[in-house]
N, C-alpha and C positions, 0 to 999 in steps of 0.2 A: 591461484590471483580469479574470484569472483564474473563473470559477467552478467550483471542481467538486462535484458530487453522490455520495455514498456511497447503496451497497442490499446489500441481500441478505443480512442479517445476523438470525440467529433464534436459535434452542436445540434444541442436537441433543445424543446420545450419544457421551460420548466412544465413540469407533475413525471417528464418523460423518464428513461432507464437508459443504463451502459453499462457496458462489461469490462472491466479492464483486465489487462493478463502482464504478464513479468516472465516470462522466459528465461531459468537462472542454468547456467553451465557454467565447467571449471571448478567442481569442488573436487577437494583431495581429502584422502582421510584426516589430516588431521587438521585439516580449515573448515571442516561442515558446517553451514552458517545453523542457528537453531533460534534465533528468530529472525521474520522476514514484514516487514513491514510496504503501510502505502503513506506518505506522505502526500501534501499540493501547498503548494506557493502561489497566492494570487499577488499580478503587481499593486508593489505599493506592502507589501504586506511581510510579516514575519512566515517561514514555513512553520507549518504546523501538523503532528501524525495525529493521521486520520485513521487508522486503524494497526493492529497487529497481531500476530500469530505465530503461537511458539508447536515447531514445526514437529517436537519428539511427539507429543500427546492434543494437537492443533486444538490445543485454550486459543482461545484468542478475544480481542480487547476490540471497541471500539470509542470515538471520542462520541462525548456527548451533543456535539453538533449532528451527529448522524446516526449513530443509533437506532436500529425503529426501520433506517432507509438503507444502510450499508451493509452488506455482506463480505466478509473477507472468507477466501479460504484459497485448499491447495492439492493440487493434484500431482501426488506423490509420483505418481509413474509417467506423468511428461515435467516433472521436474519446473509447476507451473503456479505462481500466482493468480489470485482474480480477485479483482474488488464487485461485486456486484452494487452497483447501484442504483437505488427506487426514489421515484417522488422527488426527480434531484428539483434543487431549487439555483435563483438564481445567486447565489449566496456560493455554491458548489461550485462555480466557473473558477478553473487553476491550474495550474499543469500540474498532472499525477507524479509523482515519483515511486518506484520500489525500491527500497533497500533492507542492507539483508547483512545480519551480524551472526558469530555466534556468540550466545550469553546465555545467563542464564534466567528461567521462568521467574525467575523476582523482579530481574530485569527487561522482560516482557513485553511490561504492559504498558497504559497509558501515562503513568504518573510520571510528573515534569524529572530534569534533572537526571535523566539517562546518560549515559556514556552514547557520544557518535560513534551511526552504523559504519562500518567499514566500508561496506561495499553497497553502489548507491549508481540506475539505471541513466535512461540521461532525460527519462520525461516523456507524456505527452499529454494533450492539448483538451481541455476538459470545456465546452463553451455552454452558457446554460440562456438561451433566452429568455424573457419575459412575457 
């Protein structure tokens, strides 16, 4: 079982920055995850994929709404996934979730309709005031 624990959420003013972290544990040889992602969900809205990273090559993708402002990265030694969020906007306010799954690069992008991620964190809240 893979366990994911997010942290780093908080309240910032528009234009500010935050770094979210997701510490992963519980890997096994057969269950090694190869795709990690950040999702977010605002009240009354559907969950949306924000960014993904294919761990064997660190190839990453971001949603159009955050490209140029958000960066996903991973520290292999610390088994930690990060989401650097710059120039935050009020519409970025949401609960952010870390997710992981063993899958190919082809299915680790931003295309809709990809399979559900197997492992999820509990979420961390981000509030952005205007």
